[in-house]
VMD Tcl script that builds the backbone (N, CA, C; Angstrom):
set m [mol new atoms 399]
animate dup $m
set s [atomselect $m all]
$s set {name element resname resid chain x y z} {
  {N N MET 1 A -12.490 -7.098 92.434}
  {CA C MET 1 A -12.042 -8.007 91.404}
  {C C MET 1 A -11.203 -7.250 90.381}
  {N N TYR 2 A -10.187 -7.914 89.882}
  {CA C TYR 2 A -9.399 -7.408 88.761}
  {C C TYR 2 A -9.755 -8.248 87.539}
  {N N LEU 3 A -9.734 -7.617 86.377}
  {CA C LEU 3 A -9.987 -8.301 85.121}
  {C C LEU 3 A -8.715 -8.259 84.291}
  {N N GLY 4 A -8.194 -9.420 83.924}
  {CA C GLY 4 A -7.038 -9.511 83.043}
  {C C GLY 4 A -7.514 -9.738 81.621}
  {N N ILE 5 A -6.904 -9.038 80.670}
  {CA C ILE 5 A -7.311 -9.144 79.269}
  {C C ILE 5 A -6.105 -9.443 78.392}
  {N N ASP 6 A -6.248 -10.486 77.569}
  {CA C ASP 6 A -5.286 -10.775 76.510}
  {C C ASP 6 A -5.999 -10.445 75.204}
  {N N TYR 7 A -5.704 -9.261 74.640}
  {CA C TYR 7 A -6.403 -8.779 73.453}
  {C C TYR 7 A -5.771 -9.359 72.192}
  {N N GLY 8 A -6.621 -9.902 71.320}
  {CA C GLY 8 A -6.149 -10.436 70.052}
  {C C GLY 8 A -7.091 -10.067 68.921}
  {N N GLU 9 A -6.613 -10.166 67.702}
  {CA C GLU 9 A -7.423 -9.820 66.528}
  {C C GLU 9 A -8.687 -10.660 66.422}
  {N N ARG 10 A -8.579 -11.953 66.763}
  {CA C ARG 10 A -9.723 -12.858 66.628}
  {C C ARG 10 A -10.438 -13.133 67.944}
  {N N ARG 11 A -9.662 -13.179 69.029}
  {CA C ARG 11 A -10.242 -13.508 70.326}
  {C C ARG 11 A -9.657 -12.624 71.417}
  {N N VAL 12 A -10.453 -12.435 72.484}
  {CA C VAL 12 A -10.030 -11.661 73.644}
  {C C VAL 12 A -10.173 -12.575 74.860}
  {N N GLY 13 A -9.035 -12.959 75.441}
  {CA C GLY 13 A -9.052 -13.831 76.609}
  {C C GLY 13 A -9.229 -13.024 77.882}
  {N N LEU 14 A -10.031 -13.559 78.812}
  {CA C LEU 14 A -10.322 -12.864 80.061}
  {C C LEU 14 A -10.049 -13.759 81.266}
  {N N ALA 15 A -9.531 -13.152 82.320}
  {CA C ALA 15 A -9.317 -13.845 83.591}
  {C C ALA 15 A -9.720 -12.897 84.712}
  {N N LEU 16 A -10.098 -13.470 85.848}
  {CA C LEU 16 A -10.493 -12.686 87.014}
  {C C LEU 16 A -9.612 -13.034 88.202}
  {N N ALA 17 A -9.331 -12.040 89.033}
  {CA C ALA 17 A -8.687 -12.290 90.319}
  {C C ALA 17 A -9.793 -12.231 91.361}
  {N N ASP 18 A -10.048 -13.352 91.998}
  {CA C ASP 18 A -11.129 -13.484 92.962}
  {C C ASP 18 A -10.892 -12.633 94.205}
  {N N LYS 19 A -11.940 -11.953 94.656}
  {CA C LYS 19 A -11.832 -11.020 95.783}
  {C C LYS 19 A -11.442 -11.712 97.086}
  {N N GLU 20 A -12.067 -12.823 97.412}
  {CA C GLU 20 A -11.792 -13.478 98.682}
  {C C GLU 20 A -10.467 -14.237 98.678}
  {N N THR 21 A -10.256 -15.028 97.650}
  {CA C THR 21 A -9.080 -15.905 97.646}
  {C C THR 21 A -7.852 -15.264 97.017}
  {N N LYS 22 A -8.050 -14.188 96.248}
  {CA C LYS 22 A -6.972 -13.534 95.502}
  {C C LYS 22 A -6.296 -14.496 94.526}
  {N N ILE 23 A -7.036 -15.505 94.117}
  {CA C ILE 23 A -6.556 -16.465 93.130}
  {C C ILE 23 A -7.060 -16.026 91.761}
  {N N VAL 24 A -6.195 -16.150 90.761}
  {CA C VAL 24 A -6.576 -15.801 89.393}
  {C C VAL 24 A -7.277 -17.001 88.767}
  {N N LEU 25 A -8.445 -16.743 88.211}
  {CA C LEU 25 A -9.261 -17.794 87.621}
  {C C LEU 25 A -9.537 -17.501 86.153}
  {N N PRO 26 A -9.586 -18.552 85.324}
  {CA C PRO 26 A -9.980 -18.333 83.930}
  {C C PRO 26 A -11.426 -17.860 83.903}
  {N N PHE 27 A -11.748 -16.981 82.968}
  {CA C PHE 27 A -13.123 -16.494 82.907}
  {C C PHE 27 A -13.778 -16.890 81.593}
  {N N LYS 28 A -13.404 -16.245 80.518}
  {CA C LYS 28 A -13.999 -16.596 79.230}
  {C C LYS 28 A -13.179 -16.021 78.094}
  {N N VAL 29 A -13.540 -16.441 76.890}
  {CA C VAL 29 A -12.941 -15.911 75.666}
  {C C VAL 29 A -14.057 -15.263 74.858}
  {N N LEU 30 A -13.840 -14.018 74.465}
  {CA C LEU 30 A -14.794 -13.305 73.618}
  {C C LEU 30 A -14.308 -13.355 72.178}
  {N N GLU 31 A -15.218 -13.627 71.256}
  {CA C GLU 31 A -14.875 -13.568 69.839}
  {C C GLU 31 A -14.781 -12.096 69.450}
  {N N ASN 32 A -13.685 -11.718 68.813}
  {CA C ASN 32 A -13.445 -10.320 68.456}
  {C C ASN 32 A -13.941 -10.052 67.036}
  {N N LYS 33 A -15.253 -9.963 66.899}
  {CA C LYS 33 A -15.840 -9.702 65.586}
  {C C LYS 33 A -15.991 -8.215 65.319}
  {N N ASN 34 A -16.308 -7.446 66.372}
  {CA C ASN 34 A -16.326 -5.987 66.235}
  {C C ASN 34 A -16.124 -5.355 67.603}
  {N N LEU 35 A -15.490 -4.203 67.601}
  {CA C LEU 35 A -15.099 -3.533 68.834}
  {C C LEU 35 A -16.298 -3.111 69.677}
  {N N GLU 36 A -17.375 -2.684 69.035}
  {CA C GLU 36 A -18.561 -2.269 69.784}
  {C C GLU 36 A -19.101 -3.408 70.637}
  {N N GLN 37 A -19.130 -4.617 70.075}
  {CA C GLN 37 A -19.633 -5.768 70.828}
  {C C GLN 37 A -18.691 -6.119 71.977}
  {N N ILE 38 A -17.382 -6.046 71.734}
  {CA C ILE 38 A -16.405 -6.310 72.799}
  {C C ILE 38 A -16.614 -5.318 73.940}
  {N N LEU 39 A -16.775 -4.040 73.620}
  {CA C LEU 39 A -16.998 -3.022 74.650}
  {C C LEU 39 A -18.275 -3.284 75.440}
  {N N GLU 40 A -19.348 -3.644 74.754}
  {CA C GLU 40 A -20.607 -3.943 75.449}
  {C C GLU 40 A -20.446 -5.149 76.364}
  {N N ASP 41 A -19.781 -6.196 75.865}
  {CA C ASP 41 A -19.547 -7.388 76.690}
  {C C ASP 41 A -18.715 -7.040 77.919}
  {N N LEU 42 A -17.667 -6.236 77.728}
  {CA C LEU 42 A -16.801 -5.869 78.848}
  {C C LEU 42 A -17.536 -4.994 79.865}
  {N N LYS 43 A -18.360 -4.070 79.401}
  {CA C LYS 43 A -19.143 -3.238 80.330}
  {C C LYS 43 A -20.056 -4.106 81.192}
  {N N LYS 44 A -20.665 -5.094 80.573}
  {CA C LYS 44 A -21.550 -6.007 81.304}
  {C C LYS 44 A -20.755 -6.800 82.340}
  {N N ILE 45 A -19.600 -7.300 81.947}
  {CA C ILE 45 A -18.741 -8.058 82.863}
  {C C ILE 45 A -18.282 -7.176 84.018}
  {N N ILE 46 A -17.889 -5.947 83.720}
  {CA C ILE 46 A -17.432 -5.011 84.758}
  {C C ILE 46 A -18.526 -4.808 85.801}
  {N N ALA 47 A -19.756 -4.632 85.347}
  {CA C ALA 47 A -20.872 -4.421 86.273}
  {C C ALA 47 A -21.200 -5.691 87.058}
  {N N GLU 48 A -21.322 -6.812 86.357}
  {CA C GLU 48 A -21.723 -8.061 87.009}
  {C C GLU 48 A -20.675 -8.585 87.983}
  {N N GLU 49 A -19.407 -8.461 87.621}
  {CA C GLU 49 A -18.327 -9.021 88.443}
  {C C GLU 49 A -17.725 -7.995 89.401}
  {N N LYS 50 A -18.245 -6.772 89.362}
  {CA C LYS 50 A -17.761 -5.688 90.236}
  {C C LYS 50 A -16.249 -5.464 90.075}
  {N N ILE 51 A -15.845 -5.288 88.830}
  {CA C ILE 51 A -14.438 -5.091 88.488}
  {C C ILE 51 A -13.976 -3.721 88.976}
  {N N LEU 52 A -12.809 -3.703 89.632}
  {CA C LEU 52 A -12.228 -2.460 90.142}
  {C C LEU 52 A -11.077 -1.951 89.286}
  {N N LYS 53 A -10.435 -2.863 88.553}
  {CA C LYS 53 A -9.277 -2.484 87.739}
  {C C LYS 53 A -9.139 -3.492 86.603}
  {N N ILE 54 A -8.721 -2.991 85.439}
  {CA C ILE 54 A -8.505 -3.842 84.269}
  {C C ILE 54 A -7.026 -3.815 83.924}
  {N N ILE 55 A -6.459 -5.000 83.692}
  {CA C ILE 55 A -5.059 -5.137 83.311}
  {C C ILE 55 A -5.019 -5.762 81.922}
  {N N VAL 56 A -4.491 -5.019 80.948}
  {CA C VAL 56 A -4.415 -5.491 79.564}
  {C C VAL 56 A -2.971 -5.852 79.251}
  {N N GLY 57 A -2.773 -7.029 78.668}
  {CA C GLY 57 A -1.430 -7.452 78.273}
  {C C GLY 57 A -0.847 -6.514 77.232}
  {N N TRP 58 A 0.405 -6.087 77.456}
  {CA C TRP 58 A 1.102 -5.131 76.589}
  {C C TRP 58 A 2.137 -5.898 75.782}
  {N N PRO 59 A 1.927 -6.041 74.468}
  {CA C PRO 59 A 2.819 -6.863 73.651}
  {C C PRO 59 A 4.149 -6.177 73.319}
  {N N LEU 60 A 5.214 -6.753 73.812}
  {CA C LEU 60 A 6.573 -6.300 73.511}
  {C C LEU 60 A 7.365 -7.503 73.022}
  {N N ASN 61 A 8.429 -7.245 72.260}
  {CA C ASN 61 A 9.278 -8.362 71.860}
  {C C ASN 61 A 10.219 -8.707 73.018}
  {N N LEU 62 A 11.055 -9.708 72.832}
  {CA C LEU 62 A 11.923 -10.154 73.922}
  {C C LEU 62 A 12.915 -9.092 74.372}
  {N N LYS 63 A 13.179 -8.101 73.514}
  {CA C LYS 63 A 14.083 -7.000 73.882}
  {C C LYS 63 A 13.339 -5.871 74.599}
  {N N GLY 64 A 12.034 -6.032 74.763}
  {CA C GLY 64 A 11.238 -5.004 75.432}
  {C C GLY 64 A 10.798 -3.878 74.520}
  {N N GLU 65 A 10.860 -4.114 73.211}
  {CA C GLU 65 A 10.484 -3.094 72.229}
  {C C GLU 65 A 9.060 -3.339 71.725}
  {N N PRO 66 A 8.375 -2.274 71.291}
  {CA C PRO 66 A 7.026 -2.443 70.740}
  {C C PRO 66 A 7.037 -3.358 69.516}
  {N N THR 67 A 5.921 -4.039 69.310}
  {CA C THR 67 A 5.751 -4.915 68.154}
  {C C THR 67 A 4.661 -4.328 67.257}
  {N N GLU 68 A 4.377 -5.011 66.162}
  {CA C GLU 68 A 3.288 -4.563 65.283}
  {C C GLU 68 A 1.962 -4.553 66.041}
  {N N LYS 69 A 1.804 -5.489 66.943}
  {CA C LYS 69 A 0.556 -5.606 67.698}
  {C C LYS 69 A 0.413 -4.517 68.772}
  {N N THR 70 A 1.521 -3.896 69.168}
  {CA C THR 70 A 1.479 -2.906 70.245}
  {C C THR 70 A 0.538 -1.752 69.914}
  {N N GLN 71 A 0.586 -1.228 68.703}
  {CA C GLN 71 A -0.286 -0.113 68.307}
  {C C GLN 71 A -1.754 -0.520 68.356}
  {N N GLU 72 A -2.055 -1.730 67.898}
  {CA C GLU 72 A -3.431 -2.234 67.927}
  {C C GLU 72 A -3.943 -2.321 69.372}
  {N N VAL 73 A -3.103 -2.823 70.266}
  {CA C VAL 73 A -3.489 -2.925 71.672}
  {C C VAL 73 A -3.620 -1.533 72.288}
  {N N GLN 74 A -2.727 -0.601 71.912}
  {CA C GLN 74 A -2.817 0.766 72.427}
  {C C GLN 74 A -4.148 1.402 72.041}
  {N N GLU 75 A -4.564 1.202 70.800}
  {CA C GLU 75 A -5.845 1.744 70.348}
  {C C GLU 75 A -7.001 1.140 71.148}
  {N N PHE 76 A -6.940 -0.178 71.378}
  {CA C PHE 76 A -7.970 -0.848 72.175}
  {C C PHE 76 A -8.003 -0.284 73.594}
  {N N VAL 77 A -6.836 -0.138 74.219}
  {CA C VAL 77 A -6.746 0.380 75.591}
  {C C VAL 77 A -7.308 1.800 75.662}
  {N N ASP 78 A -6.953 2.639 74.695}
  {CA C ASP 78 A -7.450 4.021 74.679}
  {C C ASP 78 A -8.975 4.064 74.594}
  {N N ILE 79 A -9.528 3.265 73.696}
  {CA C ILE 79 A -10.987 3.230 73.527}
  {C C ILE 79 A -11.656 2.646 74.771}
  {N N LEU 80 A -11.093 1.567 75.301}
  {CA C LEU 80 A -11.650 0.947 76.503}
  {C C LEU 80 A -11.660 1.934 77.667}
  {N N ALA 81 A -10.546 2.624 77.871}
  {CA C ALA 81 A -10.431 3.573 78.987}
  {C C ALA 81 A -11.460 4.701 78.887}
  {N N LYS 82 A -11.804 5.089 77.663}
  {CA C LYS 82 A -12.795 6.155 77.467}
  {C C LYS 82 A -14.227 5.667 77.679}
  {N N ASN 83 A -14.411 4.347 77.664}
  {CA C ASN 83 A -15.759 3.790 77.718}
  {C C ASN 83 A -16.115 3.071 79.012}
  {N N VAL 84 A -15.177 2.968 79.938}
  {CA C VAL 84 A -15.457 2.322 81.221}
  {C C VAL 84 A -15.057 3.261 82.354}
  {N N GLU 85 A -15.585 3.001 83.526}
  {CA C GLU 85 A -15.336 3.883 84.663}
  {C C GLU 85 A -14.358 3.295 85.669}
  {N N VAL 86 A -13.556 2.333 85.239}
  {CA C VAL 86 A -12.529 1.758 86.113}
  {C C VAL 86 A -11.170 1.981 85.461}
  {N N PRO 87 A -10.096 2.013 86.253}
  {CA C PRO 87 A -8.767 2.201 85.671}
  {C C PRO 87 A -8.403 1.057 84.717}
  {N N VAL 88 A -7.760 1.412 83.618}
  {CA C VAL 88 A -7.274 0.435 82.640}
  {C C VAL 88 A -5.763 0.584 82.574}
  {N N LEU 89 A -5.053 -0.470 82.962}
  {CA C LEU 89 A -3.594 -0.469 82.962}
  {C C LEU 89 A -3.080 -1.462 81.935}
  {N N THR 90 A -1.839 -1.255 81.492}
  {CA C THR 90 A -1.190 -2.250 80.639}
  {C C THR 90 A -0.083 -2.913 81.444}
  {N N PHE 91 A 0.223 -4.161 81.065}
  {CA C PHE 91 A 1.266 -4.907 81.755}
  {C C PHE 91 A 2.003 -5.764 80.739}
  {N N ASP 92 A 3.326 -5.716 80.800}
  {CA C ASP 92 A 4.199 -6.465 79.895}
  {C C ASP 92 A 3.763 -7.930 79.821}
  {N N GLU 93 A 3.395 -8.367 78.627}
  {CA C GLU 93 A 2.922 -9.737 78.468}
  {C C GLU 93 A 3.958 -10.669 77.829}
  {N N ARG 94 A 5.208 -10.222 77.781}
  {CA C ARG 94 A 6.228 -11.080 77.180}
  {C C ARG 94 A 6.168 -12.477 77.770}
  {N N LEU 95 A 6.164 -13.436 76.910}
  {CA C LEU 95 A 6.192 -14.861 77.241}
  {C C LEU 95 A 4.873 -15.425 77.757}
  {N N THR 96 A 3.864 -14.610 78.024}
  {CA C THR 96 A 2.628 -15.183 78.566}
  {C C THR 96 A 1.893 -16.030 77.538}
  {N N SER 97 A 1.822 -15.591 76.286}
  {CA C SER 97 A 1.144 -16.394 75.269}
  {C C SER 97 A 1.900 -17.690 75.028}
  {N N ARG 98 A 3.218 -17.614 75.019}
  {CA C ARG 98 A 4.031 -18.816 74.847}
  {C C ARG 98 A 3.812 -19.776 76.012}
  {N N ALA 99 A 3.809 -19.249 77.231}
  {CA C ALA 99 A 3.576 -20.089 78.410}
  {C C ALA 99 A 2.158 -20.646 78.396}
  {N N ALA 100 A 1.200 -19.860 77.950}
  {CA C ALA 100 A -0.191 -20.310 77.903}
  {C C ALA 100 A -0.370 -21.456 76.921}
  {N N LYS 101 A 0.411 -21.482 75.855}
  {CA C LYS 101 A 0.309 -22.558 74.873}
  {C C LYS 101 A 0.596 -23.910 75.503}
  {N N MET 102 A 1.391 -23.917 76.558}
  {CA C MET 102 A 1.691 -25.168 77.246}
  {C C MET 102 A 0.500 -25.652 78.071}
  {N N LEU 103 A -0.423 -24.759 78.403}
  {CA C LEU 103 A -1.576 -25.145 79.216}
  {C C LEU 103 A -2.551 -25.997 78.414}
  {N N SER 104 A -2.966 -25.522 77.273}
  {CA C SER 104 A -3.922 -26.226 76.436}
  {C C SER 104 A -4.130 -25.423 75.159}
  {N N ALA 105 A -4.098 -26.101 74.047}
  {CA C ALA 105 A -4.247 -25.408 72.767}
  {C C ALA 105 A -5.568 -24.649 72.682}
  {N N LYS 106 A -6.634 -25.158 73.282}
  {CA C LYS 106 A -7.946 -24.514 73.211}
  {C C LYS 106 A -8.101 -23.383 74.212}
  {N N LYS 107 A -7.205 -23.296 75.168}
  {CA C LYS 107 A -7.356 -22.296 76.223}
  {C C LYS 107 A -6.214 -21.286 76.235}
  {N N ILE 108 A -5.576 -21.079 75.095}
  {CA C ILE 108 A -4.432 -20.168 75.023}
  {C C ILE 108 A -4.812 -18.753 75.445}
  {N N ASP 109 A -5.910 -18.230 74.923}
  {CA C ASP 109 A -6.277 -16.835 75.185}
  {C C ASP 109 A -6.602 -16.586 76.651}
  {N N VAL 110 A -7.428 -17.444 77.240}
  {CA C VAL 110 A -7.771 -17.263 78.647}
  {C C VAL 110 A -6.560 -17.570 79.525}
  {N N GLY 111 A -5.730 -18.518 79.104}
  {CA C GLY 111 A -4.506 -18.825 79.852}
  {C C GLY 111 A -3.546 -17.654 79.854}
  {N N ALA 112 A -3.414 -16.992 78.718}
  {CA C ALA 112 A -2.545 -15.813 78.644}
  {C C ALA 112 A -3.090 -14.697 79.528}
  {N N ALA 113 A -4.408 -14.508 79.534}
  {CA C ALA 113 A -5.012 -13.487 80.399}
  {C C ALA 113 A -4.735 -13.796 81.866}
  {N N MET 114 A -4.814 -15.081 82.231}
  {CA C MET 114 A -4.513 -15.485 83.611}
  {C C MET 114 A -3.070 -15.160 83.963}
  {N N LEU 115 A -2.154 -15.491 83.062}
  {CA C LEU 115 A -0.733 -15.249 83.327}
  {C C LEU 115 A -0.421 -13.759 83.418}
  {N N ILE 116 A -1.061 -12.956 82.593}
  {CA C ILE 116 A -0.881 -11.496 82.656}
  {C C ILE 116 A -1.309 -10.996 84.032}
  {N N LEU 117 A -2.484 -11.418 84.466}
  {CA C LEU 117 A -3.015 -10.952 85.748}
  {C C LEU 117 A -2.191 -11.483 86.921}
  {N N GLU 118 A -1.796 -12.759 86.879}
  {CA C GLU 118 A -0.956 -13.319 87.941}
  {C C GLU 118 A 0.379 -12.592 88.030}
  {N N SER 119 A 0.983 -12.302 86.890}
  {CA C SER 119 A 2.263 -11.590 86.872}
  {C C SER 119 A 2.114 -10.182 87.434}
  {N N PHE 120 A 1.048 -9.498 87.046}
  {CA C PHE 120 A 0.792 -8.149 87.557}
  {C C PHE 120 A 0.642 -8.170 89.074}
  {N N LEU 121 A -0.184 -9.066 89.582}
  {CA C LEU 121 A -0.414 -9.137 91.026}
  {C C LEU 121 A 0.865 -9.502 91.769}
  {N N GLY 122 A 1.658 -10.414 91.193}
  {CA C GLY 122 A 2.928 -10.783 91.810}
  {C C GLY 122 A 3.887 -9.612 91.875}
  {N N GLN 123 A 3.950 -8.830 90.816}
  {CA C GLN 123 A 4.831 -7.660 90.786}
  {C C GLN 123 A 4.369 -6.612 91.794}
  {N N GLU 124 A 3.065 -6.383 91.872}
  {CA C GLU 124 A 2.535 -5.419 92.835}
  {C C GLU 124 A 2.877 -5.847 94.264}
  {N N LYS 125 A 2.743 -7.129 94.534}
  {CA C LYS 125 A 3.055 -7.640 95.872}
  {C C LYS 125 A 4.539 -7.485 96.167}
  {N N ALA 126 A 5.386 -7.794 95.181}
  {CA C ALA 126 A 6.836 -7.684 95.360}
  {C C ALA 126 A 7.262 -6.238 95.604}
  {N N ARG 127 A 6.573 -5.305 95.004}
  {CA C ARG 127 A 6.892 -3.888 95.191}
  {C C ARG 127 A 6.347 -3.355 96.513}
  {N N GLY 128 A 5.615 -4.193 97.222}
  {CA C GLY 128 A 5.067 -3.765 98.498}
  {C C GLY 128 A 3.822 -2.923 98.376}
  {N N LYS 129 A 3.254 -2.903 97.169}
  {CA C LYS 129 A 2.022 -2.138 96.989}
  {C C LYS 129 A 0.865 -2.963 97.540}
  {N N ILE 130 A 0.014 -2.307 98.251}
  {CA C ILE 130 A -1.158 -2.979 98.788}
  {C C ILE 130 A -2.298 -2.737 97.820}
  {N N TYR 131 A -2.916 -3.810 97.391}
  {CA C TYR 131 A -4.058 -3.677 96.509}
  {C C TYR 131 A -5.248 -4.364 97.150}
  {N N ASP 132 A -6.369 -3.735 97.019}
  {CA C ASP 132 A -7.600 -4.273 97.575}
  {C C ASP 132 A -8.439 -4.796 96.426}
  {N N LEU 133 A -8.500 -6.100 96.322}
  {CA C LEU 133 A -9.309 -6.690 95.273}
  {C C LEU 133 A -10.751 -6.664 95.705}
}
mol reanalyze $m
mol bondsrecalc $m
mol representation Tube
mol addrep $m
């Protein structure tokens, strides 16, 4: 399983890529009240869902340049990578939050996580990389 993460100041959206079907599914939204709790929740999810790789949305502007949020996400990725035993990758999330807003106002975070993970898997497939979910 792959875990897609849309990290935000208030909420962290999560999506999973199912092992058998390779379909990306919405998972849940975590309230981002403190980093320690987010890490504990993610460790539990990694163990329960047998996560092999984590893909975190990388916030860039439309020109592909870092934004104010990029440093915050970098800090989260660095801390996450030090606290879990699976690879943590970043993936350009341009337009995913905007596209997710069209899905449902209440499901923006999990929708963005789904789009990040779907885009990552699509790019890996297009590059001819074989991934074993």
